[in-house]
C-alpha positions in Angstrom: 35.3 61.0 25.8 37.6 58.1 26.3 34.9 56.1 28.1 32.4 56.8 25.2 35.0 55.6 22.7 35.6 52.4 24.7 31.9 51.8 24.9 31.5 52.1 21.1 34.3 49.7 20.6 32.7 47.1 22.9 29.3 47.5 21.1 30.9 47.1 17.7 32.7 44.0 18.9 29.5 42.5 20.3 27.3 43.4 17.3 28.4 40.4 15.1 27.7 38.0 18.0 24.2 39.6 18.5 23.4 39.4 14.8 24.6 35.8 14.7 22.4 34.9 17.7 19.4 36.5 16.1 20.1 34.7 12.8 20.4 31.3 14.6 17.1 32.0 16.5 15.4 32.8 13.2 16.7 29.6 11.6 15.6 27.5 14.5 12.2 29.1 14.4 11.9 28.4 10.7 13.1 24.8 11.2 10.6 24.2 13.9 7.9 25.6 11.6 8.9 23.2 8.9 9.1 20.3 11.2 5.6 20.9 12.6 3.5 18.1 11.4 0.3 18.8 9.4 -2.3 16.3 10.6 -5.2 15.0 8.5 -7.8 12.3 9.1 -8.5 10.7 5.7 -11.1 8.2 4.5 -10.1 6.4 1.3 -13.2 4.9 -0.4 -12.8 2.0 -2.9 -14.2 -1.5 -3.2 -10.9 -3.3 -3.7 -7.5 -3.7 -2.1 -6.1 -1.1 -4.4 -7.2 1.4 -1.8 -4.7 -0.1 0.7 -2.0 0.3 -1.9 -2.8 4.0 -2.0 -2.8 4.3 1.8 0.6 2.6 1.9 2.0 4.9 -0.8 0.7 8.0 0.9 2.3 6.9 4.2 5.7 6.6 2.5 5.4 10.1 0.9 3.9 11.9 3.8 7.1 12.9 5.5 8.3 14.9 2.4 5.5 17.4 3.0 5.5 17.3 6.8 2.2 15.3 6.9 1.0 13.0 9.6 -2.0 11.0 8.2 -4.5 9.1 10.1 -6.6 6.8 7.9 -10.1 5.8 9.1 -11.7 2.5 8.1 -15.2 3.7 7.3 -17.2 6.9 6.8 -18.9 6.7 10.2 -15.6 7.7 11.8 -14.6 11.4 11.9 -12.5 12.5 8.9 -11.5 15.7 7.2 -10.8 14.5 3.7 -12.6 11.8 1.7 -10.8 10.3 -1.3 -12.8 8.3 -3.8 -10.4 6.1 -5.7 -11.1 4.5 -9.1 -8.8 2.3 -11.1 -8.7 0.0 -14.1 -6.5 -1.6 -16.7 -6.6 -2.1 -20.5 -4.6 -3.4 -23.4 -3.4 -1.7 -26.5 -1.5 -3.3 -29.4 2.1 -2.2 -29.9 2.0 0.4 -32.7 5.6 1.2 -33.2 6.1 2.6 -36.7 9.6 1.0 -36.9 8.1 -2.5 -37.0 8.3 -4.1 -40.5 5.1 -5.0 -42.2 3.8 -8.4 -41.1 5.8 -8.4 -37.8 4.2 -10.0 -34.7 2.7 -7.4 -32.4 2.2 -7.8 -28.7 -0.5 -6.3 -26.6 0.7 -3.8 -24.0 -1.1 -3.7 -20.7 -1.6 -0.3 -19.0 -3.1 0.7 -15.7 -5.0 3.9 -14.9 -6.4 5.5 -11.8 -8.0 8.7 -10.5 -8.6 10.2 -7.1 -11.4 12.6 -6.3 -10.9 14.5 -3.0 -13.8 16.0 -0.9 -14.0 17.9 2.3 -16.0 16.4 5.2 -18.8 18.7 4.2 -18.9 17.2 0.6 -17.2 20.1 -1.2 -14.9 19.0 -4.1 -11.3 19.8 -3.5 -9.4 18.4 -6.5 -9.1 15.5 -8.9 -5.9 13.8 -10.0 -5.6 11.1 -12.7 -2.6 9.0 -13.8 -1.7 6.1 -16.1 1.3 3.8 -16.1 2.6 0.4 -17.3 2.1 -1.1 -13.8 -0.4 -0.8 -11.0 2.3 0.0 -8.5 3.6 2.9 -10.6 0.2 4.4 -11.2 -0.7 4.3 -7.5 2.7 5.8 -6.6 2.0 8.7 -9.0 -1.6 9.1 -7.7 -0.3 9.2 -4.1 2.4 11.9 -5.0 -0.1 14.1 -6.8 -2.7 13.7 -4.0 -0.3 14.7 -1.3 0.8 17.7 -3.3 -2.8 18.8 -3.6 -3.5 18.2 0.0 -0.6 20.4 0.9 -2.0 23.2 -1.3 -5.5 22.8 0.2 -4.4 22.1 3.8 -5.8 25.4 5.2 -9.1 24.9 3.4 -9.7 21.3 4.7 -8.4 21.7 8.2 -11.2 22.2 10.7 -11.2 22.2 14.5 -13.6 19.3 14.7 -14.5 16.8 12.0 -18.1 16.9 10.8 -19.0 13.3 10.4 -19.0 12.5 14.1 -22.9 12.7 14.1 -23.1 9.7 11.8 -21.8 7.5 14.6 -25.4 7.5 16.0 -26.5 5.5 13.0 -24.0 2.7 13.6 -24.6 -0.3 15.8 -23.1 -0.2 19.3 -19.6 -1.7 19.6 -20.9 -4.5 21.8 -23.3 -5.5 19.1 -20.6 -5.6 16.5 -18.3 -7.6 18.7 -21.0 -10.1 19.6 -21.4 -10.9 15.9 -17.7 -12.0 15.6 -16.0 -15.2 16.5 -13.1 -13.4 18.2 -14.4 -10.3 20.0 -11.4 -10.1 22.3 -9.1 -9.8 19.3 -11.3 -7.1 17.7 -11.3 -5.0 20.8 -7.5 -4.3 20.4 -7.4 -4.4 16.6 -5.9 -1.1 15.3 -8.5 1.3 13.9 -6.6 2.3 10.8 -7.2 0.5 7.5 -4.6 -2.3 6.9 -3.8 -6.0 7.0 -3.0 -7.2 10.5 -1.7 -10.4 12.2 -1.7 -10.9 16.0 1.5 -12.3 17.3 2.3 -12.7 21.0 -0.6 -10.5 22.0 0.4 -7.6 19.9 -0.6 -6.5 16.4 1.7 -6.5 13.4 0.6 -4.5 10.4 1.8 -6.2 7.2 3.5 -4.0 4.6 3.1 -4.7 0.9 5.9 -6.7 -0.7 6.4 -5.2 -4.1 7.3 -7.4 -7.1 11.0 -7.1 -7.6 11.4 -8.5 -11.1 9.8 -10.6 -13.8 12.1 -13.3 -15.1 11.7 -15.1 -18.5 13.1 -18.6 -18.2 13.7 -20.9 -21.1 14.2 -18.2 -23.7 17.3 -19.9 -25.2 15.6 -23.3 -25.6 12.5 -21.7 -27.0 14.5 -20.0 -29.7 16.3 -23.2 -30.6 13.1 -25.2 -30.7 11.2 -22.5 -32.5 8.9 -22.0 -29.5 8.0 -25.6 -28.9 9.7 -25.8 -25.4 8.0 -22.6 -24.2 9.0 -19.6 -22.1 8.1 -19.4 -18.4 7.3 -16.1 -16.7 8.3 -16.0 -13.1 7.6 -13.3 -10.5 10.5 -12.6 -8.2 10.5 -11.2 -4.7 13.6 -10.0 -2.8 15.0 -11.9 0.1 15.2 -15.6 0.8 12.5 -15.3 3.5 10.0 -12.9 4.8 10.8 -10.8 8.0 7.5 -12.1 9.4 7.9 -15.7 10.5 5.0 -17.5 12.2 4.5 -20.9 13.7 0.7 -21.3 13.2 -0.4 -23.8 10.6 -3.7 -21.9 10.0 -3.0 -18.3 10.8 -5.7 -15.7 10.6 -5.2 -12.3 9.0 -7.5 -9.4 9.6 -8.3 -6.8 6.9 -9.7 -3.6 8.3 -11.4 -0.9 6.1 -10.7 -2.6 2.7 -13.1 -4.7 0.7 -11.7 -7.9 -0.7 -13.0 -10.5 -3.1 -13.6 -14.0 -1.7 -13.0 -15.5 -5.1 -9.7 -13.6 -5.9 -8.1 -13.8 -2.5 -5.5 -16.6 -2.0 -2.3 -17.6 -0.3 0.5 -18.2 -2.9 3.3 -20.6 -2.1 6.6 -19.1 -3.1 9.7 -21.2 -4.0 12.6 -20.2 -1.8 15.9 -19.6 -3.4 19.3 -18.5 -2.0 18.6 -14.7 -2.2 15.0 -14.4 -3.4 11.6 -16.1 -3.6 9.7 -16.7 -6.8 6.5 -18.1 -8.3 5.5 -19.2 -11.8 3.0 -16.7 -13.2 2.5 -17.8 -16.7 4.0 -19.6 -19.7 3.8 -19.3 -23.5 4.7 -21.6 -26.4 4.3 -21.2 -30.1 0.8 -22.6 -29.9 -0.7 -21.2 -26.6 -0.2 -18.9 -23.8 -1.3 -19.3 -20.1 -1.6 -16.5 -17.7 -2.1 -17.2 -14.0 -0.7 -19.2 -11.1 -0.5 -23.0 -11.1 -3.1 -24.8 -9.0 -0.4 -26.4 -6.8 0.9 -22.9 -5.9 -2.5 -21.6 -4.7 -3.7 -22.3 -1.1 -7.4 -21.6 -0.8 -8.7 -19.4 2.0 -11.9 -18.6 3.9 -12.9 -15.0 3.7 -15.3 -14.0 6.5 -16.9 -10.7 7.3 -16.7 -10.5 11.1 -17.5 -6.8 11.7 -18.8 -3.8 9.9 -15.3 -3.0 8.4 -13.3 -6.1 9.3 -12.7 -9.2 7.3 -10.9 -12.4 8.5 -8.8 -14.5 6.1 -7.8 -18.0 7.1 -6.4 -20.9 5.1 -8.8 -23.7 4.5 -6.1 -26.3 5.3 -2.9 -26.3 7.4 0.1 -24.7 5.7 3.3 -26.5 5.3 6.6 -24.8 6.3 7.7 -22.3 3.7 7.2 -18.9 2.3 3.8 -17.4 1.3 2.2 -14.4 -0.2 -1.3 -13.1 0.7 -2.6 -12.0 -2.7 -5.8 -10.4 -3.8 -5.7 -11.7 -7.3 -5.0 -15.1 -8.8 -4.6 -14.0 -12.4 -0.8 -13.7 -12.3 -0.7 -10.0 -13.1 -0.5 -8.5 -9.5 2.3 -6.2 -8.6 2.8 -7.7 -5.1 1.2 -8.9 -2.0 1.8 -9.4 1.7 4.4 -11.9 2.5 5.1 -14.1 5.5 6.8 -17.4 6.3 5.6 -20.5 8.2 8.2 -22.1 10.4 6.4 -24.9 12.1 7.9 -26.4 15.2 9.4 -29.8 14.5 8.6 -32.5 17.1 
């Protein structure tokens, strides 16, 4: 009897420890389940660099839902989800009811975008649409909604083997593609995912988009005192006195994989370097006229060359001076950002 009582006391004493151990094991199991990455191969279809903005935004948001995305550069590669991206912009006149009759109204620019997602077999998964005052904001909203929907449809889209592998037979052999380029050795090691790349010291650097930090209106005081005769200058501001990517080449080549770019709208913009930021004049207005766009002296022309099925090379037409630059895919002065770098040429 005494031994039985002693045994019960020992069991009661050990029970909390056992329960605690079981609870910890369950928590660890649940955590490991949450930390398990959900992998998807995605093809984003669009005829402009806006597709790259969506890819970058989805990369940033992926971790929140435990996703690990692999983006393919064209439809001939195996993928599980195809996203067709559309976008545009418009203007609407300010219609505030509080404005007195006869007041000057200003046009408000807005951006809109939609993403239609399909399975590899062509079945429609979902459609998301957003609008916002800036392109960066609307793409961020589209990326967030797209990832939420992919999370909900993950089981439906996940397949053991992608379907589009058969389409590879219709593509030219790799050797044929490389023979058509001026730099076959470079393309052999170029990363397969869509993006903008620069080769430095025999390794590839994928450029991240540098978002517009601010728009400054300069000369407002003088414009008011002169009744608009002196004009107001609109300046785009980018954080940091210089880009993290500093190169020594006077005519660097950037490779764009999986994204269509316009040869007429692509340019290198020369940024003015300040103590804690970089800036460029993007427009001006006076009482008599308004100009939107970058100045000719701030635009460096480039050569845009198709060197492979899904690869475009961008090279400046003339040697770049030392300074800070922005690879931009629009020269209208309304872009939200670009891909920055600095040129630090060796002094002899």
